[in-house]
VOMI-837964 format. One line per 10 residues: number of its first residue (from 1); their letters; for each residue x, y, z of N, C-alpha, C. Coordinates in steps of 0.1 Angstrom, whole numbers, plus 5000, padded with zeros to 4 digits. Layout:
N
NUM) A) X:Y:Z:X:Y:Z:X:Y:Z ~ ... .
//
This chain:
83
1) XXXXXXXXXX) 1669:3925:2080:1673:3932:2090:1680:3924:2101 ~ 1675:3914:2103:1681:3906:2115:1696:3901:2112 ~ 1698:3900:2100:1712:3897:2096:1720:3908:2099 ~ 1716:3920:2094:1725:3933:2098:1727:3933:2113 ~ 1717:3932:2119:1718:3933:2134:1728:3923:2142 ~ 1729:3911:2137:1736:3900:2141:1751:3902:2138 ~ 1753:3909:2126:1765:3913:2122:1772:3922:2131 ~ 1762:3933:2134:1768:3944:2142:1772:3938:2156 ~ 1763:3931:2162:1765:3926:2174:1778:3917:2177 ~ 1781:3910:2167:1794:3902:2166:1806:3911:2166 .
11) XXXXXXXXXX) 1805:3922:2158:1815:3930:2156:1817:3936:2170 ~ 1808:3941:2177:1807:3949:2191:1813:3938:2199 ~ 1811:3926:2200:1816:3918:2211:1831:3914:2208 ~ 1835:3914:2197:1849:3913:2193:1856:3924:2197 ~ 1852:3937:2196:1858:3949:2199:1858:3949:2215 ~ 1849:3945:2222:1846:3946:2235:1858:3935:2243 ~ 1858:3924:2235:1870:3913:2240:1882:3919:2239 ~ 1886:3927:2230:1899:3933:2228:1902:3944:2239 ~ 1891:3951:2242:1893:3962:2251:1894:3955:2267 ~ 1887:3946:2269:1886:3941:2281:1901:3932:2284 .
21) XXXXXXXXXX) 1905:3928:2273:1918:3920:2274:1930:3931:2278 ~ 1929:3942:2272:1938:3952:2273:1937:3959:2289 ~ 1925:3961:2292:1924:3965:2308:1926:3956:2320 ~ 1928:3944:2316:1932:3936:2326:1945:3939:2333 ~ 1955:3942:2324:1968:3943:2329:1971:3956:2334 ~ 1964:3967:2328:1963:3981:2335:1974:3991:2331 ~ 1985:3987:2320:1995:3996:2317:2001:3993:2305 ~ 2007:4002:2297:2015:4000:2284:2027:3993:2289 ~ 2031:3983:2282:2044:3975:2283:2057:3985:2281 ~ 2055:3996:2272:2068:4002:2268:2068:4015:2278 .
31) XXXXXXXXXX) 2058:4023:2278:2057:4036:2287:2051:4036:2299 ~ 2044:4025:2303:2035:4026:2314:2024:4034:2316 ~ 2019:4038:2304:2006:4046:2304:1994:4037:2309 ~ 1985:4042:2317:1976:4034:2324:1963:4037:2322 ~ 1960:4047:2314:1948:4051:2311:1938:4042:2301 ~ 1929:4034:2307:1924:4022:2300:1917:4027:2286 ~ 1915:4041:2284:1909:4046:2270:1920:4045:2259 ~ 1932:4044:2263:1942:4045:2253:1949:4031:2251 ~ 1944:4023:2259:1951:4009:2259:1947:4001:2248 ~ 1955:3993:2242:1952:3982:2231:1961:3971:2233 .
41) XXXXXXXXXX) 1964:3963:2222:1976:3953:2222:1980:3952:2210 ~ 1994:3945:2212:2001:3943:2198:2004:3927:2198 ~ 2009:3924:2189:2014:3908:2190:2029:3907:2188 ~ 2037:3899:2195:2049:3895:2193:2052:3886:2180 ~ 2062:3884:2176:2065:3873:2166:2058:3862:2167 ~ 2058:3856:2179:2053:3843:2183:2039:3841:2185 ~ 2032:3856:2184:2017:3856:2187:2012:3860:2201 ~ 2021:3862:2209:2019:3865:2223:2012:3880:2224 ~ 2000:3882:2228:1996:3895:2230:2002:3903:2242 ~ 2007:3915:2238:2012:3924:2248:2004:3939:2249 .
51) XXXXXXXXXX) 2001:3943:2261:1992:3955:2263:2002:3967:2260 ~ 1997:3976:2250:2004:3987:2248:1996:3999:2245 ~ 2000:4011:2245:1991:4022:2244:1991:4024:2228 ~ 1981:4033:2223:1978:4034:2210:1991:4039:2202 ~ 1997:4047:2207:2011:4053:2200:2020:4042:2200 ~ 2022:4033:2209:2033:4022:2207:2027:4012:2197 ~ 2012:4010:2198:2009:3999:2188:2011:4004:2174 ~ 2010:4016:2171:2012:4023:2157:2027:4021:2156 ~ 2035:4026:2163:2050:4023:2163:2054:4008:2159 ~ 2048:4001:2165:2052:3986:2165:2046:3981:2150 .
61) XXXXXXXXXX) 2034:3986:2145:2029:3982:2135:2036:3987:2122 ~ 2043:3997:2124:2053:4006:2113:2066:4001:2114 ~ 2070:3992:2124:2084:3989:2125:2088:3979:2114 ~ 2100:3979:2109:2104:3970:2100:2105:3955:2102 ~ 2104:3951:2113:2102:3937:2120:2094:3937:2133 ~ 2087:3926:2135:2079:3924:2147:2092:3921:2159 ~ 2088:3925:2171:2095:3923:2182:2094:3908:2186 ~ 2104:3902:2191:2102:3887:2195:2102:3886:2210 ~ 2103:3895:2218:2100:3896:2234:2096:3909:2239 ~ 2091:3910:2250:2088:3924:2254:2101:3932:2256 .
71) XXXXXXXXXX) 2109:3927:2261:2122:3934:2262:2126:3940:2249 ~ 2125:3934:2240:2129:3938:2225:2120:3949:2220 ~ 2107:3947:2224:2098:3958:2220:2100:3972:2227 ~ 2104:3970:2239:2107:3982:2246:2119:3988:2241 ~ 2129:3980:2238:2141:3986:2233:2138:3992:2219 ~ 2129:3986:2212:2127:3990:2197:2119:4004:2199 ~ 2110:4006:2207:2100:4018:2208:2101:4026:2219 ~ 2111:4023:2230:2113:4033:2241:2112:4047:2237 ~ 2123:4053:2232:2126:4068:2229:2129:4069:2214 ~ 2120:4068:2207:2126:4069:2192:2130:4085:2189 .
81) XXX) 2127:4092:2195:2131:4107:2191:2146:4109:2192 ~ 2152:4101:2202:2166:4105:2205:2175:4097:2195 ~ 2169:4089:2186:2177:4082:2176:2179:4088:2165 .
//
């Protein structure tokens, strides 16, 4: 039982670390959404973490290539409905 509890605690801490990192900057790099409950992060091609909302995280994950900069990320994901 101890092993199960230790694994669960480790998983929770990792999740909390990700959420705390997202909350520090306070807004999605693409749309500016500031609701901390929706914030997450994505990684650029070089491994840099960028805070984004859940919608833009999914859009970047589904993109054919990873963005190389925040500016490219914004261009790729800004308003995909008009394209």
